[in-house]
C-alpha positions as CSV (number, residue, x, y, z in Angstrom):
1,X,199.0,-214.2,171.6
2,X,198.9,-210.6,172.5
3,X,195.8,-208.5,171.6
4,X,197.9,-206.5,169.1
5,X,198.5,-209.6,166.9
6,X,194.8,-210.7,166.8
7,X,193.0,-210.2,163.6
8,X,189.7,-208.5,163.8
9,X,187.2,-208.1,161.0
10,X,183.8,-206.4,161.3
11,X,181.2,-205.0,158.9
12,X,180.4,-201.5,160.1
13,X,177.9,-200.5,157.5
14,X,176.6,-201.7,154.1
15,X,174.8,-199.1,151.9
16,X,173.8,-198.2,148.4
17,X,176.0,-195.3,147.4
18,X,174.8,-194.7,143.8
19,X,172.3,-196.2,141.5
20,X,171.1,-195.5,137.9
21,X,168.6,-197.2,135.6
22,X,167.9,-196.2,132.0
23,X,165.7,-197.7,129.4
24,X,166.3,-195.5,126.4
25,X,164.3,-197.5,123.9
26,X,161.1,-198.0,126.0
27,X,158.3,-198.6,125.1
28,X,159.4,-200.0,121.7
29,X,161.8,-202.5,123.3
30,X,158.8,-204.3,124.9
31,X,157.2,-205.0,121.5
32,X,160.3,-206.1,119.5
33,X,159.6,-209.8,119.4
34,X,160.6,-212.5,121.9
35,X,162.8,-211.3,124.8
36,X,166.2,-212.7,124.2
37,X,168.7,-210.1,125.4
38,X,172.4,-209.9,125.1
39,X,173.6,-209.1,128.6
40,X,177.0,-207.6,129.5
41,X,178.1,-207.3,133.1
42,X,181.1,-205.2,134.2
43,X,182.5,-205.3,137.7
44,X,184.9,-202.8,139.4
45,X,186.0,-202.1,142.9
46,X,187.3,-199.0,144.7
47,X,188.8,-198.9,148.1
48,X,189.7,-196.0,150.4
49,X,190.7,-195.6,154.0
50,X,188.1,-194.0,156.2
51,X,189.8,-194.0,159.6
52,X,192.5,-196.0,161.3
53,X,191.6,-199.7,160.5
54,X,188.4,-198.7,158.7
55,X,188.0,-198.9,154.9
56,X,185.3,-198.1,152.5
57,X,185.0,-200.7,149.7
58,X,182.7,-199.9,146.7
59,X,181.6,-202.6,144.3
60,X,180.5,-201.0,141.0
61,X,178.3,-203.3,138.8
62,X,177.1,-202.2,135.4
63,X,174.7,-204.3,133.4
64,X,173.8,-203.5,129.8
65,X,171.1,-205.5,128.1
66,X,170.7,-205.2,124.3
67,X,167.7,-206.6,122.4
68,X,167.4,-206.5,118.6
69,X,170.6,-204.4,118.5
70,X,169.1,-201.7,120.7
71,X,169.9,-201.0,124.4
72,X,166.9,-202.4,126.4
73,X,168.3,-201.2,129.7
74,X,171.4,-200.0,131.4
75,X,171.7,-200.4,135.2
76,X,174.6,-199.2,137.3
77,X,174.8,-199.9,141.0
78,X,177.6,-198.8,143.4
79,X,177.2,-200.9,146.5
80,X,179.5,-199.9,149.3
81,X,180.4,-200.9,152.8
82,X,182.6,-199.7,155.6
83,X,184.8,-202.6,157.0
84,X,186.9,-202.6,160.2
85,X,190.1,-204.6,159.8
86,X,192.8,-204.8,162.4
87,X,195.8,-207.0,162.7
88,X,196.2,-208.1,159.1
89,X,199.5,-208.1,157.3
90,X,199.6,-205.9,154.2
91,X,199.1,-208.8,151.7
92,X,196.2,-210.2,153.7
93,X,194.7,-206.8,154.0
94,X,194.9,-206.3,150.2
95,X,193.2,-209.7,149.7
96,X,190.4,-208.8,152.1
97,X,189.8,-205.5,150.4
98,X,190.2,-206.8,146.9
99,X,188.3,-210.1,147.2
100,X,186.5,-210.8,150.5
101,X,184.8,-207.4,150.9
102,X,183.4,-207.3,147.3
103,X,182.2,-210.9,147.9
104,X,180.2,-209.6,150.9
105,X,178.8,-206.7,148.9
106,X,177.8,-208.6,145.8
107,X,174.5,-210.2,147.0
108,X,173.3,-206.7,148.0
109,X,174.2,-205.3,144.5
110,X,172.6,-208.3,142.8
111,X,169.4,-207.7,144.7
112,X,169.3,-204.0,143.9
113,X,169.9,-204.8,140.2
114,X,167.2,-207.4,140.1
115,X,164.7,-205.0,141.7
116,X,165.6,-202.2,139.3
117,X,165.3,-204.4,136.3
118,X,161.9,-205.7,137.4
119,X,160.6,-202.2,138.2
120,X,161.8,-201.2,134.7
121,X,159.2,-203.7,133.3
122,X,161.7,-206.4,132.3
123,X,161.9,-210.0,133.4
124,X,163.8,-210.7,136.6
125,X,167.6,-210.7,136.1
126,X,169.6,-212.8,138.5
127,X,173.3,-212.3,138.2
128,X,175.4,-215.5,138.5
129,X,177.7,-215.7,141.5
130,X,181.2,-214.2,141.0
131,X,184.5,-215.7,142.2
132,X,186.1,-212.5,143.5
133,X,189.1,-214.5,144.8
134,X,189.9,-215.6,141.2
135,X,189.3,-212.1,139.8
136,X,191.7,-210.7,142.5
137,X,194.4,-213.3,141.7
138,X,194.1,-212.5,138.0
139,X,194.4,-208.8,138.7
140,X,197.5,-209.5,140.8
141,X,199.1,-211.6,138.0
142,X,198.4,-208.9,135.4
143,X,199.9,-206.2,137.6
144,X,203.0,-208.4,138.2
145,X,203.3,-209.0,134.4
146,X,203.0,-205.3,133.7
147,X,205.6,-204.5,136.3
148,X,208.0,-207.0,134.7
149,X,207.5,-205.6,131.1
150,X,208.0,-202.1,132.4
151,X,211.6,-202.9,133.4
């Protein structure tokens, strides 16, 4: 196998690109009975080329917690990384950027969210693991269906 055909993957850098924490109804939210929040988690990814074979992937995680019909907190984290990927075919590269890289970033985002929520005076929030491969496949299927209906 020649060097040109070898697949190479490397994490160049992982960093927190943007972060926001809001608790618009504090301190009243701390005294509104037993803490039983309704939590909504939204995930989104963005990818852009940085240099030849280098890509920045950003995982955007937004968590909204409501308690007694009021927003207790809203936390937004944009966890990013620069990844070196060489020798992958286009479909493999799309899968790496759309599923594998966000999977690498998620534990960092989960930790940042947990820390922010705790520093905001709320009980620790541990987000459940996410199957990014399944989300990527669902996204691909939806895109294919939309392409079919557009014709």
